[in-house]
C-alpha positions as CSV (number, residue, x, y, z in Angstrom):
1,M,-16.0,-8.6,-12.9
2,S,-16.0,-8.2,-9.1
3,A,-16.5,-11.3,-7.0
4,Y,-18.9,-9.4,-4.8
5,T,-21.6,-6.7,-5.0
6,R,-21.3,-3.2,-3.4
7,A,-23.6,-4.4,-0.6
8,E,-21.3,-7.4,0.0
9,A,-18.0,-5.5,0.0
10,R,-17.7,-5.4,3.8
11,D,-18.5,-9.1,4.3
12,W,-16.1,-10.0,1.5
13,A,-13.3,-7.9,3.1
14,R,-13.9,-9.5,6.5
15,E,-13.6,-13.0,5.1
16,K,-10.9,-12.5,2.5
17,L,-8.5,-9.8,3.6
18,V,-6.6,-11.7,6.3
19,G,-2.9,-11.0,6.0
20,A,-0.5,-8.5,4.4
21,V,-0.7,-6.5,1.2
22,N,2.5,-5.2,-0.3
23,C,3.2,-2.7,-3.0
24,T,4.1,-3.3,-6.6
25,I,5.6,-0.4,-8.6
26,P,5.3,-0.8,-12.4
27,S,8.3,-1.9,-14.3
28,F,9.3,-0.5,-17.7
29,T,11.3,-1.6,-20.7
30,G,14.9,-0.4,-20.8
31,D,14.0,2.5,-23.1
32,L,11.2,3.5,-20.7
33,R,8.6,3.5,-23.5
34,A,6.4,0.6,-22.4
35,V,5.4,-1.6,-19.5
36,N,7.7,-4.5,-18.9
37,E,5.2,-7.4,-18.7
38,R,7.8,-10.1,-17.8
39,A,9.0,-8.0,-14.9
40,V,5.5,-7.2,-13.6
41,R,4.7,-10.9,-13.7
42,H,7.9,-11.7,-11.8
43,D,7.0,-9.3,-9.0
44,I,3.5,-10.7,-8.6
45,R,4.7,-14.2,-8.5
46,L,7.3,-13.4,-5.9
47,A,4.8,-11.5,-3.7
48,K,2.7,-14.6,-3.7
49,E,5.7,-16.8,-2.8
50,H,6.5,-14.4,0.1
51,G,3.0,-15.0,1.5
52,F,1.3,-11.8,0.7
53,I,-2.4,-11.9,0.0
54,G,-2.4,-9.1,-2.4
55,T,-0.6,-6.0,-3.8
56,L,-1.2,-2.4,-4.4
57,G,-0.6,-1.4,-8.0
58,V,1.2,1.9,-7.4
59,S,0.1,4.7,-9.7
60,E,2.2,7.6,-8.1
61,I,5.0,7.4,-10.7
62,S,5.4,8.8,-14.2
63,I,2.9,6.5,-16.1
64,T,-0.1,7.2,-18.4
65,L,-3.5,5.9,-17.4
66,D,-3.7,3.5,-20.3
67,E,-0.3,2.1,-19.3
68,Y,-1.4,1.8,-15.7
69,L,-4.5,-0.1,-16.6
70,E,-2.4,-2.4,-18.8
71,F,-0.2,-2.9,-15.7
72,L,-3.2,-3.8,-13.6
73,R,-4.5,-6.3,-16.2
74,I,-1.1,-8.0,-16.3
75,S,-1.0,-8.1,-12.5
76,K,-4.4,-9.6,-12.1
77,D,-3.8,-12.1,-14.9
78,E,-0.7,-13.3,-13.0
79,A,-2.4,-13.0,-9.6
80,G,-5.3,-15.3,-10.2
81,D,-8.4,-15.5,-8.0
82,D,-6.6,-16.0,-4.7
83,F,-4.3,-12.9,-4.8
84,Y,-5.9,-9.5,-4.7
85,V,-4.9,-6.5,-6.8
86,V,-5.6,-3.1,-5.3
87,H,-6.2,-0.1,-7.6
88,H,-4.3,3.0,-6.5
89,A,-6.9,5.8,-6.9
90,S,-4.3,8.5,-7.0
91,W,-4.7,10.6,-10.2
92,N,-4.8,14.2,-11.1
93,D,-8.4,15.3,-10.4
94,L,-11.8,13.9,-9.7
95,E,-12.7,13.4,-13.4
96,Q,-9.5,11.4,-14.1
97,N,-10.0,9.4,-10.9
98,L,-13.5,8.4,-12.0
99,E,-12.2,7.3,-15.3
100,A,-9.3,5.4,-13.6
101,V,-11.5,3.6,-11.1
102,R,-13.9,2.4,-13.8
103,G,-11.0,1.3,-15.9
104,A,-9.4,-0.5,-12.9
105,E,-12.6,-2.4,-12.2
106,A,-12.7,-3.5,-15.9
107,A,-9.1,-4.5,-15.7
108,G,-9.8,-6.9,-12.9
109,A,-8.8,-5.0,-9.8
110,D,-10.3,-6.4,-6.6
111,L,-10.2,-3.4,-4.3
112,V,-9.5,0.4,-4.3
113,L,-7.2,2.5,-2.2
114,L,-8.7,5.9,-2.2
115,A,-6.3,8.8,-2.3
116,Y,-6.8,12.6,-2.7
117,P,-5.1,14.6,-5.5
118,P,-2.3,17.0,-4.6
119,N,-4.3,19.9,-6.1
120,F,-7.4,19.0,-4.0
121,Y,-7.6,21.7,-1.3
122,P,-10.8,21.2,0.7
123,E,-11.7,23.7,3.4
124,S,-14.6,21.8,4.9
125,E,-15.5,18.2,5.8
126,Q,-18.3,18.4,3.2
127,E,-15.9,18.8,0.4
128,I,-14.0,15.7,1.4
129,Y,-17.3,13.8,1.8
130,D,-18.4,14.8,-1.7
131,Y,-15.2,13.8,-3.3
132,T,-15.0,10.5,-1.5
133,K,-18.6,9.7,-2.3
134,A,-18.2,10.5,-6.0
135,V,-15.3,8.0,-6.3
136,C,-16.9,5.3,-4.3
137,E,-20.2,5.5,-6.3
138,A,-18.3,5.2,-9.5
139,T,-17.3,1.6,-8.8
140,N,-18.7,-1.7,-7.3
141,L,-15.3,-2.4,-5.8
142,G,-14.7,-2.2,-2.1
143,I,-12.9,1.0,-0.9
144,I,-10.0,1.4,1.5
145,L,-10.5,4.7,3.2
146,F,-7.2,6.3,4.0
147,P,-6.8,9.0,6.7
148,M,-3.3,10.2,6.3
149,T,-1.1,13.3,6.9
150,I,0.0,13.4,3.3
151,W,-3.3,14.9,2.2
152,N,-2.6,18.1,4.1
153,F,-6.0,18.2,5.8
154,G,-4.7,18.3,9.3
155,T,-4.4,22.0,9.8
156,R,-7.7,23.0,8.2
157,I,-10.0,20.1,8.8
158,H,-8.8,18.1,11.9
159,P,-5.5,16.9,13.3
160,S,-6.5,13.3,12.5
161,D,-6.9,14.2,8.8
162,L,-10.3,12.6,8.5
163,P,-12.2,13.1,11.8
164,T,-14.2,10.2,13.1
165,R,-17.4,12.1,12.7
166,L,-16.7,12.3,9.0
167,I,-15.7,8.7,8.8
168,R,-19.0,7.9,10.5
169,R,-21.0,9.7,7.8
170,L,-19.0,8.0,5.1
171,I,-19.5,4.5,6.5
172,D,-23.2,5.1,7.0
173,D,-23.8,6.5,3.5
174,I,-21.4,4.5,1.3
175,P,-21.8,0.7,1.5
176,N,-18.7,-0.2,-0.4
177,I,-16.3,1.4,2.1
178,A,-14.9,-1.9,3.5
179,V,-11.5,-1.0,5.0
180,I,-9.9,1.9,6.9
181,K,-6.1,2.2,6.5
182,A,-5.7,3.9,9.8
183,E,-2.8,6.4,9.6
184,G,-4.6,9.5,10.6
185,G,-2.3,12.1,12.2
186,Y,0.8,10.0,11.5
187,P,3.1,9.1,13.2
188,N,1.0,7.8,16.1
189,I,-1.2,4.8,17.0
190,Q,-4.2,6.8,18.0
191,S,-5.9,6.6,14.6
192,A,-5.7,2.8,14.6
193,V,-7.0,2.5,18.2
194,E,-9.8,5.0,17.6
195,C,-10.9,3.5,14.3
196,N,-10.9,0.0,15.8
197,R,-12.9,1.1,18.8
198,L,-15.5,3.0,16.8
199,F,-15.7,1.1,13.5
200,G,-14.0,-2.2,13.9
201,D,-17.2,-4.1,14.1
202,E,-18.4,-2.7,10.8
203,V,-15.3,-2.5,8.5
204,V,-11.8,-4.0,8.5
205,I,-9.1,-1.9,10.2
206,S,-5.7,-2.0,8.5
207,V,-2.5,-1.1,10.3
208,P,0.1,-0.7,7.5
209,I,3.1,0.4,9.5
210,E,4.7,-2.9,10.6
211,G,6.4,-1.2,13.6
212,D,2.9,-0.4,14.9
213,L,1.2,-3.5,13.6
214,I,3.3,-6.1,15.6
215,P,2.8,-4.6,19.1
216,L,-0.8,-3.4,18.5
217,S,-1.8,-6.9,17.3
218,Q,-1.0,-8.2,20.7
219,V,-3.6,-6.0,22.4
220,M,-6.3,-5.6,19.7
221,P,-7.5,-7.7,16.8
222,I,-5.8,-6.7,13.5
223,Q,-6.5,-9.0,10.5
224,L,-5.0,-6.8,7.8
225,S,-1.9,-4.8,7.0
226,A,-2.5,-3.0,3.7
227,T,-0.9,-1.4,1.9
228,S,2.8,-0.8,2.6
229,D,6.3,-1.4,1.4
230,H,6.5,-4.7,3.3
231,E,8.5,-6.2,0.5
232,Y,11.6,-4.6,2.1
233,F,11.4,-7.4,4.6
234,G,10.8,-10.2,2.1
235,P,8.4,-12.8,3.6
236,M,8.8,-11.6,7.2
237,I,5.6,-9.6,7.6
238,P,3.2,-12.3,6.3
239,R,5.1,-14.7,8.6
240,V,4.7,-12.5,11.7
241,M,1.0,-11.9,11.0
242,E,0.5,-15.6,10.9
243,L,2.2,-15.9,14.3
244,L,0.1,-13.1,15.7
245,R,-3.1,-14.8,14.4
246,D,-2.0,-18.0,16.2
247,G,-1.4,-16.1,19.5
248,K,2.3,-16.7,19.3
249,H,3.2,-13.3,20.7
250,D,6.7,-14.2,22.0
251,E,7.7,-15.4,18.5
252,A,6.2,-12.3,16.9
253,T,8.0,-10.1,19.4
254,A,11.3,-11.7,18.6
255,I,10.7,-10.9,14.9
256,Y,9.9,-7.3,15.9
257,W,13.3,-6.9,17.5
258,Q,15.1,-8.8,14.8
259,L,13.8,-6.4,12.2
260,H,14.6,-3.3,14.3
261,P,18.0,-2.5,12.7
262,A,16.4,-2.4,9.3
263,R,13.3,-0.5,10.6
264,K,15.6,2.2,12.1
265,T,17.6,2.5,9.0
266,K,14.6,3.0,6.8
267,A,13.1,5.5,9.3
268,A,16.4,7.5,9.4
269,L,16.7,7.7,5.7
270,F,13.1,8.3,4.7
271,G,10.9,8.6,7.8
272,T,10.1,12.2,7.5
273,L,9.4,12.0,3.8
274,H,7.3,8.8,4.1
275,G,5.2,10.4,6.8
276,G,5.1,13.8,5.2
277,S,4.4,15.1,1.7
278,V,6.7,12.9,-0.4
279,L,7.1,9.2,-0.9
280,N,10.3,8.1,-2.5
281,R,9.0,5.4,-4.9
282,Q,12.5,4.8,-6.3
283,A,13.6,3.9,-2.8
284,W,10.6,1.5,-2.4
285,K,11.6,-0.2,-5.7
286,F,15.1,-0.6,-4.5
287,Q,13.9,-2.1,-1.2
288,G,12.0,-4.7,-3.2
289,W,15.0,-5.4,-5.4
290,L,17.1,-6.2,-2.3
291,Q,14.6,-9.1,-1.7
292,G,14.5,-10.4,-5.3
293,Y,11.9,-8.2,-6.9
294,N,12.6,-6.8,-10.4
295,G,13.8,-3.3,-9.7
296,G,14.5,-1.5,-12.9
297,P,14.4,2.0,-14.3
298,L,11.7,4.6,-13.6
299,R,10.9,7.6,-15.8
300,Q,11.5,11.2,-15.0
301,P,10.5,12.9,-12.9
302,T,11.5,10.5,-10.1
303,M,13.4,11.0,-6.9
304,R,17.0,9.9,-6.9
305,L,18.8,7.4,-4.7
306,Q,22.4,8.0,-3.5
307,D,24.9,5.2,-3.1
308,S,25.0,5.9,0.7
309,Q,21.2,5.4,1.0
310,M,21.2,2.2,-1.0
311,A,24.2,0.8,1.0
312,A,22.4,1.7,4.2
313,L,19.2,0.0,3.2
314,R,21.1,-3.2,2.4
315,K,23.2,-3.1,5.6
316,G,20.0,-2.6,7.6
317,L,18.7,-6.0,6.3
318,V,22.1,-7.6,6.9
319,D,22.0,-6.3,10.5
320,A,18.5,-7.7,10.9
321,G,19.8,-11.2,10.0
322,L,18.2,-11.3,6.6
323,E,19.9,-12.1,3.3
324,P,19.4,-9.2,0.8
325,S,20.7,-9.4,-2.7
326,M,24.4,-8.6,-2.9
327,D,24.4,-8.1,-6.6
328,P,26.1,-4.9,-7.8
329,I,23.9,-1.9,-7.3
330,R,24.2,-0.9,-10.9
331,E,22.0,-4.0,-11.7
332,F,19.1,-2.4,-9.9
333,F,18.8,0.2,-12.5
334,T,18.6,-2.4,-15.3
335,G,16.2,-4.8,-13.4
336,R,16.2,-8.6,-13.1
337,H,14.1,-9.0,-16.2
338,P,15.2,-6.3,-18.6
339,A,13.2,-6.0,-21.8
């Protein structure tokens, strides 16, 4: 049961969502036939140790809804009350997303990241409004609204993906919209600046891209960075956000430049895909493995990783002065807690 009501979602988010939220990709048994509970619990524990305040339970892999809800239940059981599990509302159509969000709430999720299905092709703002409202009204959980290029709204609806006039309507009409993950028209910082200016007094504005987060936090208040593959940097993003909250901008800036080699490596390998129509979740799982997370096999269909890409991601962390796992790469495909 949620710790707050729909009407309290924004106040809850303002109070509780202070810090960074990473991503947890489900882990499977070696035969890929079941969720690997021990591995999932390991990843949640490590995220807590790294200083994250919560995690997104990623659904955009080959997993059934029943398995995904089991994954969320395990995650929340391990998380406890002080670590927030975010449901990834990214399923095939509206009907399945309604079923999934209700199941996620029952499984103990604390928050919802609202996505739009690949087959959803709206030709008006009203269609986006209707879809968004339907999902939001199916749950008491707070909603993270997510303007993003990946939805393919930019050419038909507005270059910012979700225009601010539409966001204004949604905030006015839907009380459990509590956060905006501001990546509209990615890659740029305009969405974050605009959303903060127009809506920052009403809902929490999240800047998930750490390369934008660190400089922007020095000129505007940003309490949340959710959700992103911050686990690639281990505990560094929670640490830098604490420095930013304390006004230690010189120290935060030093970390920005320290991480730059790894940041550039990741952008060179996956920047276009991450900001476009495809997210390489296999790469995200490998990035986490480099920092001690489980890794492990994913089901078909999944994107592949080449030796050169994995070596580059590891070298990027080394060049940033971090200490990634130097275990043989073959062990990534087994996972740290095989079952």
